[in-house]
C-alpha positions in Angstrom: 12.2 3.1 1.7 10.4 6.4 2.0 6.9 6.7 3.3 4.2 6.9 0.7 2.0 10.0 0.1 -1.0 9.9 -2.2 -1.4 13.2 -4.1 -4.9 14.3 -5.2 -5.7 15.6 -8.6 -6.3 19.2 -7.7 -2.6 19.7 -6.6 -1.3 18.2 -9.8 -3.6 20.5 -11.9 -2.2 23.5 -10.0 1.3 22.2 -10.5 0.8 22.0 -14.2 -0.3 25.6 -14.2 2.9 26.6 -12.2 1.0 27.6 -9.1 3.6 28.4 -6.4 1.8 26.6 -3.5 1.6 23.4 -5.6 5.2 23.6 -6.8 6.5 24.2 -3.2 4.3 21.5 -1.8 5.5 18.8 -4.2 9.1 19.8 -3.7 8.8 19.5 0.0 6.9 16.3 -0.2 9.4 14.8 -2.6 12.2 15.3 -0.1 10.3 13.3 2.5 8.0 10.9 0.8 7.5 8.6 -2.2 5.1 10.5 -4.4 2.2 8.4 -5.6 -1.3 8.9 -7.1 -4.4 6.8 -7.6 -5.1 5.5 -11.1 -8.3 7.5 -10.6 -6.2 10.7 -10.4 -4.4 9.7 -13.6 -7.7 9.2 -15.4 -9.1 12.5 -14.1 -6.0 14.3 -15.5 -6.4 12.6 -18.9 -10.1 13.5 -19.0 -8.9 17.2 -19.1 -6.9 16.6 -22.3 -8.2 18.2 -25.4 -5.2 17.6 -27.7 -2.1 15.5 -28.3 -0.1 18.3 -26.7 -2.3 18.0 -23.5 -1.8 14.3 -23.5 2.0 14.7 -23.7 1.9 17.2 -20.8 0.0 14.7 -18.6 2.4 11.9 -19.7 5.3 14.1 -18.6 3.6 15.1 -15.3 2.9 11.4 -14.4 6.3 10.1 -15.5 7.9 10.5 -12.1 4.9 9.4 -10.0 4.0 5.9 -8.9 0.5 5.0 -9.9 -1.5 2.9 -7.5 -4.1 0.7 -9.2 -7.5 0.0 -7.5 -7.7 -3.4 -5.9 -10.7 -5.4 -4.7 -10.0 -4.4 -1.1 -9.8 -0.7 -2.1 -13.1 -1.0 -4.0 -14.8 -2.7 -1.1 -13.5 0.0 1.3 -14.7 2.8 -1.1 -18.1 1.2 -1.3 -18.4 1.2 2.5 -17.4 4.8 2.6 -19.9 5.7 -0.1 -22.7 3.9 1.8 -21.7 5.6 5.1 -21.1 9.2 3.9 -23.1 9.8 0.7 -26.2 11.1 2.4 -24.5 13.0 5.1 -21.6 14.5 3.1 -22.5 14.1 -0.5 -19.3 12.2 -1.3 -18.4 11.4 -4.9 -17.2 8.0 -6.3 -13.8 9.2 -7.4 -13.1 10.8 -4.1 -14.0 7.7 -2.2 -11.9 5.5 -4.4 -8.9 7.8 -3.9 -9.4 8.0 -0.2 -9.9 4.2 0.1 -6.6 3.7 -1.9 -4.8 5.8 0.7 -6.5 4.0 3.6 -5.8 0.5 2.4 -2.2 1.4 1.7 -1.9 3.1 5.1 -0.3 6.1 3.3 -0.6 9.8 3.9 -2.8 11.8 1.5 -2.7 15.4 0.4 -5.4 17.5 -1.3 -6.5 21.1 -1.6 -10.1 19.9 -1.1 -9.8 19.2 2.6 -13.5 19.4 3.0 -14.0 16.4 0.7 -12.0 14.2 3.0 -11.5 15.6 6.5 -14.5 13.7 8.0 -13.2 10.3 7.0 -11.9 8.2 9.9 -8.5 6.6 9.5 -7.5 8.9 6.6 -4.0 10.4 7.3 -4.7 13.7 5.6 -1.8 16.3 5.4 -2.5 20.0 5.4 -2.3 21.9 2.2 -0.1 23.7 1.4 2.5 21.3 2.9 5.7 22.7 4.3 8.7 21.1 5.9 9.5 24.3 7.8 
């Protein structure tokens, strides 16, 4: 089975707008990893929907992605990250839940917002844009 990579919301938003870096990144990732997202990412994408047409686009975007649901251990890990990094780095709840998901699953993670995550110990963060070459 392929190694898991957790994709952050920002890359999927760019992909939906046909941004070249996001398209190439996802294509390269798909050849090497099992593409996955946090349920938090799915909910963030649905939050941006303003019509049934938008909802359908998100449904189609998520159809081929595995969704990881938040477990008790992920929630506990995110809470610890929040307590440790909120005052020093201004971390947000959604980012800590997404990061904790990746850490508990021991998966890689990719995001455009490297600054939101690069200081987190034990997070296996891939560079964006990702390239096999």
